[in-house]
MDAnalysis code that builds the backbone (N, CA, C; Angstrom):
import MDAnalysis as mda
import numpy as np

u = mda.Universe.empty(702, n_residues=234, atom_resindex=np.repeat(np.arange(234), 3), trajectory=True)
u.add_TopologyAttr("name", ["N", "CA", "C"] * 234)
u.add_TopologyAttr("resid", np.arange(1, 235))
u.add_TopologyAttr("resname", ["MET", "ARG", "SER", "GLU", "TYR", "ASP", "PHE", "SER", "LEU", "THR", "THR", "PHE", "SER", "PRO", "SER", "GLY", "LYS", "LEU", "VAL", "GLN", "ILE", "GLU", "TYR", "ALA", "LEU", "ASN", "ALA", "MET", "THR", "SER", "GLY", "GLY", "THR", "ALA", "VAL", "GLY", "ILE", "LYS", "ALA", "LYS", "ASN", "GLY", "VAL", "VAL", "LEU", "ALA", "THR", "GLU", "LYS", "LYS", "LEU", "PRO", "GLN", "LEU", "VAL", "ASP", "HIS", "ALA", "SER", "VAL", "HIS", "LYS", "ILE", "SER", "MET", "LEU", "THR", "GLU", "SER", "THR", "GLY", "MET", "VAL", "TYR", "ALA", "GLY", "MET", "GLY", "PRO", "ASP", "SER", "ARG", "VAL", "LEU", "LEU", "ARG", "LYS", "GLY", "ARG", "LYS", "ALA", "GLY", "GLN", "ALA", "TYR", "ARG", "LEU", "GLN", "PHE", "GLN", "VAL", "PRO", "MET", "PRO", "THR", "ALA", "ARG", "MET", "VAL", "LYS", "SER", "LEU", "ALA", "SER", "VAL", "MET", "GLN", "GLU", "PHE", "THR", "GLN", "SER", "GLY", "GLY", "VAL", "ARG", "PRO", "PHE", "GLY", "VAL", "SER", "LEU", "LEU", "ILE", "ALA", "GLY", "PHE", "ASP", "HIS", "THR", "GLY", "PRO", "GLN", "LEU", "TYR", "GLN", "LEU", "ASP", "PRO", "SER", "GLY", "SER", "PHE", "TRP", "ALA", "TRP", "THR", "ALA", "CYS", "ALA", "ILE", "GLY", "LYS", "ASN", "MET", "ALA", "ASN", "ALA", "GLU", "THR", "PHE", "LEU", "GLU", "LYS", "ARG", "TYR", "HIS", "GLU", "ASP", "ILE", "GLU", "MET", "GLU", "ASP", "ALA", "ILE", "ASN", "THR", "ALA", "ILE", "LEU", "THR", "LEU", "LYS", "GLU", "GLY", "PHE", "GLU", "GLY", "GLN", "MET", "ASN", "GLU", "ASN", "ASN", "ILE", "GLU", "ILE", "ALA", "VAL", "VAL", "THR", "SER", "ASP", "THR", "LYS", "GLU", "PHE", "LYS", "VAL", "PHE", "THR", "PRO", "ALA", "GLN", "ILE", "LYS", "ASP", "TYR", "LEU", "ASP", "VAL", "MET", "GLY"])
u.atoms.positions = np.array([
    [-58.582, -8.162, -67.221],
    [-58.831, -7.322, -68.154],
    [-58.972, -5.783, -67.718],
    [-58.592, -4.873, -68.295],
    [-58.497, -3.893, -67.809],
    [-60.041, -2.749, -68.110],
    [-60.256, -2.047, -67.105],
    [-61.474, -1.037, -66.955],
    [-61.243, 0.315, -66.579],
    [-62.101, 1.241, -66.685],
    [-62.307, 2.532, -66.666],
    [-61.603, 2.628, -65.081],
    [-61.420, 1.801, -64.020],
    [-61.177, 1.860, -62.895],
    [-59.663, 1.724, -62.651],
    [-59.170, 1.340, -63.815],
    [-57.731, 0.954, -63.700],
    [-56.660, 2.263, -63.763],
    [-57.708, 3.272, -64.291],
    [-56.875, 4.524, -64.378],
    [-56.799, 5.879, -63.409],
    [-57.617, 5.630, -62.494],
    [-58.284, 6.412, -61.079],
    [-57.757, 5.778, -60.021],
    [-56.993, 6.794, -59.309],
    [-56.328, 6.130, -58.251],
    [-57.483, 6.553, -57.117],
    [-58.166, 7.497, -57.067],
    [-59.367, 7.658, -56.220],
    [-60.857, 7.206, -56.453],
    [-60.539, 6.223, -57.295],
    [-62.260, 5.656, -57.319],
    [-62.200, 4.281, -57.327],
    [-63.202, 3.832, -56.679],
    [-63.283, 2.400, -56.026],
    [-63.748, 1.680, -57.377],
    [-63.310, 0.119, -57.530],
    [-64.162, -0.444, -58.471],
    [-65.025, -1.151, -58.038],
    [-66.135, -1.474, -58.678],
    [-67.349, -2.518, -57.884],
    [-66.849, -3.338, -56.821],
    [-65.702, -4.173, -56.921],
    [-65.558, -5.100, -56.091],
    [-64.728, -4.433, -54.676],
    [-64.659, -2.809, -54.846],
    [-64.180, -2.169, -53.308],
    [-62.704, -2.230, -53.739],
    [-61.912, -2.192, -54.858],
    [-60.498, -2.189, -55.010],
    [-60.137, -0.613, -55.378],
    [-58.874, -0.250, -54.882],
    [-58.103, 0.694, -55.842],
    [-57.064, -0.155, -56.791],
    [-57.289, -0.198, -57.910],
    [-56.619, -1.148, -58.824],
    [-55.035, -0.354, -58.775],
    [-55.045, 0.762, -58.824],
    [-53.558, 1.240, -58.999],
    [-52.708, 1.038, -57.842],
    [-53.426, 0.635, -56.620],
    [-52.688, 0.244, -55.407],
    [-52.192, -1.301, -55.711],
    [-52.808, -2.121, -56.320],
    [-52.359, -3.396, -56.554],
    [-51.378, -3.281, -57.617],
    [-51.342, -2.410, -58.759],
    [-50.497, -2.338, -59.808],
    [-49.030, -2.022, -59.010],
    [-49.025, -0.996, -57.909],
    [-47.788, -0.674, -57.254],
    [-47.483, -1.830, -56.416],
    [-48.263, -3.024, -56.203],
    [-47.751, -3.954, -55.538],
    [-47.252, -4.934, -56.578],
    [-47.418, -4.576, -58.035],
    [-46.998, -5.709, -58.602],
    [-45.451, -5.214, -59.002],
    [-45.507, -3.666, -59.026],
    [-43.972, -2.910, -59.023],
    [-42.818, -3.572, -57.932],
    [-43.809, -3.401, -56.701],
    [-42.901, -4.185, -55.510],
    [-42.325, -5.578, -55.999],
    [-43.210, -6.542, -56.133],
    [-42.813, -7.697, -56.594],
    [-42.157, -8.033, -57.777],
    [-41.736, -7.186, -58.350],
    [-40.528, -7.102, -59.425],
    [-39.209, -6.895, -59.222],
    [-39.112, -6.102, -57.695],
    [-38.240, -6.001, -57.173],
    [-37.048, -6.978, -56.887],
    [-35.799, -6.755, -56.426],
    [-35.248, -7.732, -55.781],
    [-35.418, -8.132, -54.307],
    [-35.369, -9.241, -53.823],
    [-35.760, -10.215, -52.649],
    [-35.298, -9.450, -51.438],
    [-35.690, -9.036, -50.421],
    [-35.344, -8.550, -49.180],
    [-36.017, -9.174, -47.898],
    [-34.975, -9.558, -47.102],
    [-35.628, -10.319, -46.022],
    [-35.373, -9.606, -44.478],
    [-35.924, -9.632, -43.775],
    [-35.785, -8.909, -42.254],
    [-35.955, -10.521, -41.224],
    [-34.940, -10.393, -40.134],
    [-35.266, -11.206, -39.121],
    [-35.035, -10.571, -37.729],
    [-35.908, -10.987, -37.005],
    [-36.030, -10.156, -35.568],
    [-35.290, -11.389, -34.359],
    [-34.013, -10.979, -34.091],
    [-33.543, -12.053, -33.172],
    [-33.682, -11.470, -31.794],
    [-33.114, -12.358, -30.963],
    [-33.544, -11.860, -29.153],
    [-32.692, -10.602, -28.939],
    [-31.751, -10.241, -29.732],
    [-30.573, -9.120, -29.493],
    [-30.078, -8.345, -30.496],
    [-31.512, -8.491, -31.789],
    [-31.360, -7.376, -32.582],
    [-31.880, -7.760, -33.865],
    [-31.735, -7.141, -34.777],
    [-32.730, -7.245, -36.194],
    [-31.523, -7.463, -37.251],
    [-31.735, -8.193, -38.169],
    [-30.885, -8.137, -39.670],
    [-31.445, -8.069, -40.885],
    [-31.303, -7.226, -41.745],
    [-31.776, -6.736, -43.019],
    [-30.525, -7.279, -43.746],
    [-31.197, -7.662, -45.163],
    [-30.433, -8.577, -45.908],
    [-31.279, -8.237, -47.591],
    [-30.426, -8.422, -48.348],
    [-31.598, -7.840, -49.792],
    [-30.252, -8.040, -50.852],
    [-30.923, -8.352, -52.165],
    [-30.208, -8.844, -53.669],
    [-29.568, -7.508, -53.828],
    [-28.658, -7.172, -54.625],
    [-28.638, -5.735, -55.312],
    [-27.667, -6.266, -56.463],
    [-28.538, -6.669, -57.456],
    [-28.212, -6.847, -58.792],
    [-28.216, -5.818, -59.766],
    [-26.813, -5.697, -60.346],
    [-26.800, -4.456, -61.117],
    [-25.893, -4.737, -62.830],
    [-26.550, -4.114, -63.532],
    [-25.444, -4.104, -64.754],
    [-24.062, -4.439, -64.494],
    [-23.275, -5.276, -65.228],
    [-21.657, -5.422, -64.990],
    [-21.212, -4.046, -64.699],
    [-21.381, -3.283, -65.526],
    [-20.469, -2.040, -65.686],
    [-20.824, -0.791, -64.737],
    [-21.851, -1.245, -63.793],
    [-22.102, 0.031, -62.762],
    [-21.243, -0.283, -61.896],
    [-20.816, 0.755, -60.973],
    [-20.291, 0.788, -59.681],
    [-21.067, 0.393, -58.948],
    [-20.830, -0.709, -58.129],
    [-21.582, -1.010, -57.100],
    [-21.461, -0.151, -55.734],
    [-20.471, 0.620, -55.607],
    [-20.426, 1.163, -54.608],
    [-21.145, 2.461, -54.400],
    [-21.688, 2.397, -55.915],
    [-22.795, 3.988, -56.164],
    [-24.261, 3.610, -55.609],
    [-24.825, 2.351, -55.273],
    [-26.009, 2.146, -55.290],
    [-26.139, 1.374, -53.870],
    [-27.137, 1.864, -53.310],
    [-27.649, 1.599, -51.861],
    [-28.931, 0.980, -51.949],
    [-29.198, -0.219, -51.469],
    [-31.040, -0.447, -51.339],
    [-31.049, -0.474, -49.745],
    [-29.977, -0.567, -48.882],
    [-30.748, -0.635, -47.435],
    [-29.640, 0.840, -46.789],
    [-30.785, 1.815, -46.297],
    [-30.423, 2.844, -45.481],
    [-30.533, 3.255, -44.308],
    [-29.722, 3.950, -43.555],
    [-30.305, 4.486, -42.410],
    [-31.055, 5.395, -42.201],
    [-32.125, 5.419, -41.487],
    [-33.196, 6.860, -41.424],
    [-32.737, 7.346, -39.913],
    [-32.578, 6.869, -38.794],
    [-31.681, 7.502, -37.597],
    [-30.968, 6.466, -37.206],
    [-30.151, 7.066, -36.140],
    [-28.797, 5.933, -35.687],
    [-29.192, 4.705, -35.312],
    [-30.408, 4.621, -34.967],
    [-31.033, 3.334, -34.544],
    [-32.027, 2.638, -35.468],
    [-32.283, 3.266, -36.453],
    [-33.261, 2.619, -37.527],
    [-32.834, 2.511, -39.190],
    [-33.391, 1.698, -39.775],
    [-33.159, 1.808, -40.846],
    [-33.727, 0.966, -41.780],
    [-33.844, 0.837, -43.000],
    [-34.861, 0.517, -43.770],
    [-34.059, -0.228, -45.336],
    [-34.755, -1.121, -45.927],
    [-34.729, -1.875, -47.251],
    [-35.744, -1.980, -48.003],
    [-35.807, -1.472, -48.847],
    [-36.942, -1.314, -50.149],
    [-36.829, -2.356, -51.232],
    [-38.022, -2.673, -51.564],
    [-38.170, -3.645, -53.154],
    [-39.197, -3.013, -53.757],
    [-38.590, -2.612, -54.880],
    [-39.508, -1.913, -55.882],
    [-38.515, -0.830, -56.499],
    [-39.585, 0.400, -56.998],
    [-38.827, 1.465, -57.402],
    [-37.725, 2.123, -56.413],
    [-36.789, 2.191, -56.845],
    [-35.247, 2.848, -56.339],
    [-35.844, 4.272, -56.113],
    [-36.049, 5.098, -57.229],
    [-36.586, 6.575, -56.956],
    [-37.580, 6.815, -55.995],
    [-38.624, 6.044, -56.015],
    [-39.874, 6.211, -54.842],
    [-39.128, 5.926, -53.444],
    [-38.113, 5.111, -53.317],
    [-37.747, 4.697, -51.586],
    [-36.830, 6.141, -51.440],
    [-36.278, 6.371, -52.418],
    [-35.226, 7.974, -51.890],
    [-36.212, 9.089, -51.480],
    [-37.566, 8.828, -52.055],
    [-38.362, 10.024, -51.333],
    [-38.762, 9.704, -50.117],
    [-39.410, 8.465, -49.498],
    [-39.603, 7.972, -48.204],
    [-38.655, 8.360, -47.214],
    [-37.218, 8.018, -47.789],
    [-36.002, 7.809, -47.313],
    [-35.506, 9.333, -46.474],
    [-35.913, 10.119, -47.787],
    [-35.556, 11.809, -47.440],
    [-36.729, 11.941, -46.231],
    [-37.950, 11.970, -46.238],
    [-39.046, 12.255, -45.497],
    [-39.180, 11.472, -44.141],
    [-38.490, 10.241, -44.202],
    [-38.385, 9.547, -43.046],
    [-36.853, 10.308, -42.175],
    [-35.993, 10.688, -42.837],
    [-34.685, 11.119, -42.126],
    [-35.226, 12.560, -41.636],
    [-36.068, 13.240, -42.318],
    [-36.442, 14.452, -42.084],
    [-37.263, 14.400, -40.561],
    [-38.444, 13.369, -40.455],
    [-39.050, 13.113, -39.243],
    [-38.254, 12.937, -38.100],
    [-36.972, 11.999, -38.361],
    [-36.501, 11.706, -37.567],
    [-35.597, 12.733, -36.551],
    [-34.883, 13.705, -37.602],
    [-34.456, 14.806, -37.344],
    [-35.379, 15.497, -36.226],
    [-36.461, 15.958, -36.967],
    [-37.573, 16.811, -35.857],
    [-37.754, 16.006, -34.963],
    [-37.843, 14.709, -34.735],
    [-38.232, 14.274, -33.411],
    [-37.210, 14.533, -32.354],
    [-35.605, 14.325, -32.779],
    [-34.721, 14.385, -31.988],
    [-34.223, 15.872, -31.594],
    [-34.924, 16.674, -32.638],
    [-34.397, 18.045, -32.161],
    [-35.764, 18.324, -30.799],
    [-36.732, 18.092, -31.053],
    [-38.138, 18.478, -29.991],
    [-37.960, 17.591, -28.804],
    [-37.212, 16.175, -28.873],
    [-37.259, 15.588, -27.566],
    [-35.826, 14.941, -27.236],
    [-35.122, 15.102, -27.696],
    [-33.326, 14.983, -27.462],
    [-33.242, 13.708, -27.220],
    [-34.245, 12.595, -27.950],
    [-33.894, 11.084, -27.910],
    [-34.306, 10.574, -29.469],
    [-33.812, 9.580, -29.647],
    [-34.057, 8.927, -30.787],
    [-35.412, 8.527, -31.457],
    [-36.046, 8.891, -32.477],
    [-37.532, 8.477, -32.891],
    [-37.509, 7.132, -32.537],
    [-38.415, 6.688, -31.833],
    [-39.194, 5.302, -31.471],
    [-39.402, 4.272, -33.133],
    [-38.843, 3.161, -33.366],
    [-38.892, 2.644, -34.209],
    [-40.500, 2.799, -34.874],
    [-41.592, 2.495, -33.968],
    [-43.251, 2.276, -34.429],
    [-43.638, 3.859, -34.949],
    [-43.022, 5.090, -34.196],
    [-43.214, 6.196, -34.802],
    [-42.689, 6.687, -36.093],
    [-41.644, 5.946, -36.344],
    [-41.216, 6.168, -37.498],
    [-41.816, 5.436, -38.969],
    [-42.128, 4.350, -38.559],
    [-43.010, 3.672, -39.531],
    [-44.343, 4.117, -39.521],
    [-45.194, 4.847, -38.234],
    [-46.285, 5.140, -38.563],
    [-46.153, 6.888, -39.474],
    [-45.039, 7.394, -39.149],
    [-44.966, 8.533, -40.064],
    [-44.929, 8.268, -41.355],
    [-44.195, 6.907, -41.867],
    [-44.149, 6.991, -43.397],
    [-45.150, 6.256, -43.835],
    [-45.976, 5.281, -43.213],
    [-47.348, 4.863, -43.524],
    [-48.360, 5.939, -43.887],
    [-48.214, 7.019, -43.022],
    [-49.080, 8.262, -42.971],
    [-48.841, 8.866, -44.528],
    [-47.691, 9.203, -45.060],
    [-46.987, 9.618, -46.243],
    [-47.379, 8.687, -47.263],
    [-47.362, 7.553, -46.985],
    [-47.622, 6.262, -48.189],
    [-49.581, 6.272, -48.273],
    [-50.265, 6.727, -47.441],
    [-51.456, 6.163, -47.298],
    [-51.951, 7.600, -47.990],
    [-51.270, 8.563, -47.514],
    [-51.611, 9.681, -48.293],
    [-51.892, 10.314, -49.876],
    [-50.771, 9.013, -50.180],
    [-50.520, 9.415, -51.746],
    [-51.652, 8.265, -52.298],
    [-52.493, 7.585, -51.700],
    [-53.771, 6.783, -52.067],
    [-55.035, 7.458, -52.363],
    [-54.882, 8.597, -51.721],
    [-56.307, 9.327, -51.738],
    [-56.100, 10.737, -52.466],
    [-55.125, 11.229, -52.707],
    [-55.081, 12.474, -53.482],
    [-54.852, 12.667, -54.790],
    [-55.399, 13.544, -55.640],
    [-55.612, 13.736, -56.944],
    [-53.885, 14.305, -57.532],
    [-53.604, 14.008, -58.511],
    [-52.564, 14.469, -59.480],
    [-51.268, 13.417, -58.622],
    [-51.361, 12.606, -57.973],
    [-50.196, 11.561, -57.495],
    [-50.683, 10.043, -58.015],
    [-49.554, 9.402, -57.959],
    [-49.936, 8.029, -57.600],
    [-49.319, 7.381, -56.246],
    [-49.524, 5.901, -56.174],
    [-49.261, 5.261, -55.034],
    [-47.709, 5.096, -55.310],
    [-46.351, 4.745, -54.125],
    [-45.412, 4.602, -53.987],
    [-45.051, 3.158, -54.602],
    [-44.271, 2.808, -55.490],
    [-44.203, 1.518, -55.985],
    [-42.931, 0.838, -55.153],
    [-43.415, 0.990, -53.899],
    [-42.170, -0.009, -53.402],
    [-42.726, -0.634, -52.146],
    [-42.320, -1.647, -51.500],
    [-42.545, -1.834, -49.939],
    [-41.264, -1.688, -49.121],
    [-41.481, -1.214, -47.867],
    [-40.453, -1.121, -47.134],
    [-40.382, -2.461, -45.937],
    [-38.933, -2.670, -45.662],
    [-38.799, -3.250, -44.172],
    [-38.219, -2.427, -43.144],
    [-38.690, -2.016, -42.060],
    [-37.757, -1.071, -41.440],
    [-37.740, -1.937, -40.342],
    [-36.017, -1.848, -40.033],
    [-35.546, -2.331, -38.751],
    [-35.256, -1.182, -37.883],
    [-35.455, -1.435, -36.226],
    [-34.518, -0.724, -35.087],
    [-34.296, -0.983, -34.159],
    [-34.089, -0.522, -32.950],
    [-34.123, -0.887, -31.561],
    [-34.153, 0.243, -30.814],
    [-35.176, 0.117, -30.042],
    [-35.764, 1.228, -29.001],
    [-35.682, 0.822, -27.645],
    [-36.635, 1.727, -26.880],
    [-36.827, 1.233, -25.687],
    [-37.659, -0.130, -25.359],
    [-38.354, -0.608, -26.358],
    [-39.053, -1.746, -26.350],
    [-38.090, -2.715, -26.750],
    [-37.053, -2.305, -27.307],
    [-36.538, -3.693, -27.749],
    [-36.157, -3.801, -29.291],
    [-36.063, -4.673, -29.692],
    [-35.558, -4.773, -31.515],
    [-37.155, -5.023, -31.868],
    [-37.112, -4.360, -33.450],
    [-38.505, -4.068, -34.002],
    [-38.182, -4.385, -35.617],
    [-39.447, -4.879, -35.825],
    [-39.055, -4.993, -37.342],
    [-40.437, -4.803, -38.391],
    [-40.290, -4.092, -38.755],
    [-41.999, -3.861, -39.437],
    [-41.964, -4.110, -41.308],
    [-43.012, -3.960, -41.808],
    [-43.038, -4.288, -43.214],
    [-44.385, -2.833, -43.522],
    [-43.835, -2.227, -44.676],
    [-45.005, -1.240, -45.003],
    [-45.271, -1.683, -46.503],
    [-46.552, -1.308, -46.799],
    [-46.864, -1.795, -48.382],
    [-47.243, -0.205, -48.821],
    [-47.493, -0.252, -50.217],
    [-48.193, 0.862, -51.049],
    [-49.383, 1.662, -50.649],
    [-50.225, 0.799, -50.066],
    [-51.448, 1.317, -49.135],
    [-51.335, 1.939, -48.205],
    [-49.983, 2.186, -47.189],
    [-49.893, 2.760, -46.149],
    [-50.361, 1.602, -45.196],
    [-50.392, 0.517, -45.549],
    [-50.727, -0.830, -44.367],
    [-49.372, -1.043, -43.893],
    [-49.508, -1.085, -42.532],
    [-48.030, -1.855, -41.833],
    [-48.118, -2.829, -41.179],
    [-47.050, -3.856, -40.549],
    [-47.431, -4.854, -39.738],
    [-46.114, -4.959, -39.169],
    [-45.947, -5.444, -38.104],
    [-44.958, -5.731, -37.153],
    [-44.802, -7.386, -37.332],
    [-43.589, -7.672, -37.684],
    [-42.991, -9.319, -38.082],
    [-42.028, -9.793, -37.231],
    [-41.702, -10.804, -37.123],
    [-40.369, -11.635, -36.331],
    [-39.643, -11.771, -37.293],
    [-40.090, -12.103, -38.642],
    [-39.311, -12.677, -40.061],
    [-40.182, -12.410, -41.253],
    [-39.693, -11.643, -42.068],
    [-40.321, -11.627, -43.423],
    [-39.743, -11.308, -44.565],
    [-40.414, -11.517, -45.499],
    [-39.378, -11.006, -46.847],
    [-40.729, -10.029, -47.891],
    [-39.701, -9.369, -49.012],
    [-40.861, -8.870, -49.818],
    [-39.907, -8.585, -50.708],
    [-40.402, -8.526, -52.108],
    [-39.989, -8.818, -53.513],
    [-40.351, -9.876, -54.274],
    [-39.396, -10.124, -55.548],
    [-40.011, -11.145, -56.341],
    [-40.187, -12.225, -55.679],
    [-39.459, -12.822, -54.829],
    [-39.088, -14.015, -54.599],
    [-39.645, -14.392, -52.876],
    [-40.413, -13.254, -52.959],
    [-40.825, -13.314, -51.291],
    [-42.190, -14.532, -50.816],
    [-42.528, -15.499, -51.747],
    [-43.427, -16.388, -51.258],
    [-42.260, -17.289, -50.662],
    [-41.123, -17.851, -51.710],
    [-40.464, -18.777, -51.293],
    [-39.401, -18.815, -50.017],
    [-39.165, -17.223, -49.785],
    [-38.544, -16.827, -48.592],
    [-39.331, -16.945, -47.653],
    [-40.406, -16.557, -47.634],
    [-41.320, -16.787, -46.364],
    [-41.537, -18.011, -45.987],
    [-41.443, -18.986, -46.925],
    [-41.946, -20.350, -46.642],
    [-40.542, -20.938, -46.002],
    [-39.374, -20.576, -46.440],
    [-38.198, -20.757, -46.085],
    [-38.016, -20.187, -44.520],
    [-38.350, -19.060, -44.096],
    [-38.231, -18.427, -42.734],
    [-39.203, -19.446, -42.254],
    [-40.110, -19.758, -42.374],
    [-40.948, -20.525, -41.523],
    [-40.793, -21.646, -41.077],
    [-39.497, -22.458, -41.755],
    [-39.248, -23.601, -41.329],
    [-37.741, -23.128, -40.353],
    [-37.128, -22.184, -40.785],
    [-35.751, -21.876, -39.910],
    [-35.898, -20.785, -38.945],
    [-36.724, -20.358, -38.806],
    [-37.040, -19.171, -37.751],
    [-37.627, -19.639, -36.212],
    [-37.034, -19.271, -35.174],
    [-37.230, -19.950, -33.992],
    [-37.072, -18.697, -32.901],
    [-37.997, -18.612, -31.943],
    [-38.199, -17.140, -31.031],
    [-36.711, -16.822, -30.346],
    [-35.743, -17.890, -30.020],
    [-34.781, -17.572, -29.389],
    [-33.322, -17.580, -30.093],
    [-33.825, -17.144, -31.698],
    [-32.481, -17.081, -32.542],
    [-31.882, -16.040, -31.982],
    [-30.450, -16.322, -32.403],
    [-29.495, -15.254, -31.801],
    [-28.844, -14.342, -33.164],
    [-28.423, -13.142, -32.882],
    [-28.151, -12.354, -34.053],
    [-27.127, -13.031, -35.083],
    [-26.098, -13.879, -34.737],
    [-25.230, -14.653, -35.743],
    [-26.044, -15.618, -36.592],
    [-26.958, -16.044, -35.740],
    [-27.636, -17.538, -36.677],
    [-28.443, -16.434, -37.561],
    [-29.098, -15.579, -37.175],
    [-30.152, -15.009, -37.723],
    [-29.364, -14.295, -39.102],
    [-28.107, -13.618, -39.154],
    [-27.486, -13.098, -40.305],
    [-27.253, -14.433, -41.106],
    [-26.888, -15.657, -40.693],
    [-26.762, -16.771, -41.502],
    [-28.135, -17.172, -42.459],
    [-29.008, -17.009, -41.335],
    [-30.289, -17.824, -42.002],
    [-31.039, -16.491, -42.992],
    [-30.525, -15.559, -43.076],
    [-30.783, -14.209, -43.783],
    [-30.203, -14.270, -45.280],
    [-28.986, -14.679, -45.082],
    [-28.119, -15.278, -46.342],
    [-28.493, -16.535, -47.054],
    [-28.808, -17.270, -46.023],
    [-29.487, -18.714, -46.788],
    [-30.766, -18.409, -47.364],
    [-31.630, -17.824, -46.811],
    [-33.065, -17.472, -47.163],
    [-32.795, -16.651, -48.518],
    [-31.849, -15.809, -49.000],
    [-31.626, -15.110, -50.123],
    [-31.077, -15.971, -51.278],
    [-30.371, -17.204, -50.917],
    [-29.675, -17.918, -51.578],
    [-31.016, -19.050, -52.082],
    [-31.865, -19.061, -51.659],
    [-32.925, -19.976, -52.071],
    [-33.353, -19.637, -53.460],
    [-33.450, -18.275, -53.835],
    [-34.238, -18.072, -55.053],
    [-32.985, -17.068, -55.783],
    [-31.727, -17.083, -55.751],
    [-30.951, -16.132, -55.944],
    [-29.906, -16.807, -57.580],
    [-30.169, -16.146, -58.534],
    [-29.541, -16.510, -59.680],
    [-28.491, -16.074, -59.935],
    [-27.360, -16.771, -60.051],
    [-25.938, -16.721, -60.353],
    [-25.308, -16.919, -58.836],
    [-23.971, -16.433, -58.918],
    [-23.154, -16.757, -57.840],
    [-23.296, -15.550, -56.753],
    [-23.748, -15.725, -55.872],
    [-23.949, -14.648, -54.892],
    [-22.441, -14.231, -54.061],
    [-22.142, -12.873, -54.047],
    [-20.811, -12.340, -53.696],
    [-21.257, -11.305, -53.096],
    [-20.156, -10.862, -52.532],
    [-20.179, -9.508, -51.268],
    [-20.667, -8.394, -52.270],
    [-20.522, -8.183, -53.636],
    [-21.034, -6.682, -54.291],
    [-22.639, -7.004, -54.602],
    [-23.145, -8.106, -54.651],
    [-24.911, -8.254, -55.174],
    [-25.346, -8.716, -54.070],
    [-25.109, -8.483, -52.886],
    [-25.971, -8.438, -51.731],
    [-25.598, -7.598, -50.576],
    [-26.514, -6.820, -49.953],
    [-26.254, -6.232, -48.820],
    [-26.807, -6.425, -47.459],
    [-26.091, -6.310, -46.194],
    [-26.391, -6.684, -45.032],
    [-26.762, -5.634, -44.312],
    [-27.436, -5.421, -43.199],
    [-27.529, -4.419, -42.152],
    [-27.938, -5.158, -40.996],
    [-27.242, -4.894, -39.664],
    [-28.010, -4.968, -38.455],
    [-28.057, -3.911, -37.355],
    [-29.020, -4.112, -36.418],
    [-29.013, -3.305, -35.242],
    [-29.052, -4.037, -34.096],
    [-28.275, -4.060, -32.980],
    [-28.064, -4.871, -32.199],
    [-28.284, -4.265, -30.857],
    [-28.406, -5.127, -29.768],
    [-28.981, -4.646, -28.310],
    [-27.516, -3.790, -27.841],
    [-26.342, -4.499, -28.100],
    [-25.154, -3.846, -27.797],
    [-24.747, -2.364, -27.863],
    [-25.270, -2.075, -29.300],
    [-24.559, -0.895, -29.435],
    [-25.979, 0.140, -29.576],
    [-27.288, -0.710, -30.115],
    [-28.492, 0.046, -30.745],
    [-28.369, 0.882, -31.517],
    [-27.234, 0.855, -32.777],
    [-27.017, 1.457, -33.644],
    [-27.309, 0.801, -34.928],
    [-27.693, 1.248, -35.749],
    [-28.191, 0.775, -37.190],
    [-26.801, 0.725, -38.023],
    [-26.241, -0.562, -38.401],
    [-24.874, -0.606, -38.922],
    [-24.888, -1.294, -40.105],
    [-24.481, -0.785, -41.336],
    [-24.372, -1.466, -42.703],
    [-23.292, -2.185, -42.900],
    [-23.195, -3.499, -42.988],
    [-21.942, -4.234, -43.751],
    [-21.024, -3.777, -44.327],
    [-19.912, -3.625, -44.554],
    [-19.042, -3.474, -45.735],
    [-19.081, -4.768, -46.308],
    [-18.465, -4.600, -47.788],
    [-18.126, -5.705, -48.733],
    [-17.353, -6.755, -47.925],
    [-16.289, -6.309, -47.491],
    [-15.231, -7.244, -46.627],
    [-16.008, -7.986, -45.585],
    [-17.111, -7.387, -44.487],
    [-17.532, -8.073, -43.694],
    [-18.390, -9.328, -44.406],
    [-19.029, -8.776, -45.639],
    [-20.281, -9.762, -46.127],
    [-19.415, -10.970, -46.541],
    [-18.066, -10.561, -47.320],
    [-17.420, -11.687, -48.063],
    [-17.019, -12.614, -46.674],
    [-16.603, -12.092, -45.563],
    [-16.439, -13.047, -44.505],
    [-17.182, -14.262, -43.900],
    [-18.478, -13.486, -44.093],
    [-19.616, -14.596, -43.801],
    [-20.025, -15.340, -44.853],
    [-20.045, -15.096, -46.262],
    [-20.077, -15.747, -47.395],
    [-18.912, -17.121, -47.163],
    [-18.014, -16.889, -46.971],
    [-16.406, -17.408, -47.006],
    [-16.695, -18.585, -45.964],
    [-17.148, -18.471, -44.640],
    [-17.328, -19.290, -43.397],
    [-18.468, -20.144, -43.882],
    [-19.831, -19.390, -44.855],
    [-20.784, -20.240, -44.926],
    [-20.580, -21.320, -46.105],
    [-19.369, -21.042, -46.756],
    [-18.692, -21.727, -48.267],
    [-19.691, -21.438, -49.649],
])
């Protein structure tokens, strides 16, 4: 039931909640499912990308690079994710300019989490209607983090966000193991998306990206590369 606390971002309800943050989480859970898996030698991100039939699929990207070794995928409101993407890229470039090395993944996560948290306690703004999965490779090895609209963040070995996240995480709990290699992680990510996928999965309605120990570079797969994996898996 609605109350006067629904309309104020900066006022706590009697139960100690900021209701607008819960509504922001609802916006996230209405977005397409995205999964992340940390392997021994890298991290994979995968997401649904369902668009109207006449939209140019090449013009829409749900997975984006933040720095050369870090990238992100979102679930929720696309325009909100672009604001965070721009702020993350700016922070990454400022860090490289000052220290001459790529920004560590955890430092990038904390930078974006601070931005998201600030939008939960300021007047005249609203929380970001997205959750992010951030994958990277730095001096500590492969890293996978989840960020929520509240500014909270967690490190994961495997996780999911979006509308089918509960079923996806249940599937990941059954399939994930600590010694998983990158190729197996990519296949597991695709199978996880298939669990709740509506319609026929193809190279145009999913996106995949990896960062590996070999190159330490964040790379988004081309549709042709995705098709190769789908063909092998049948």
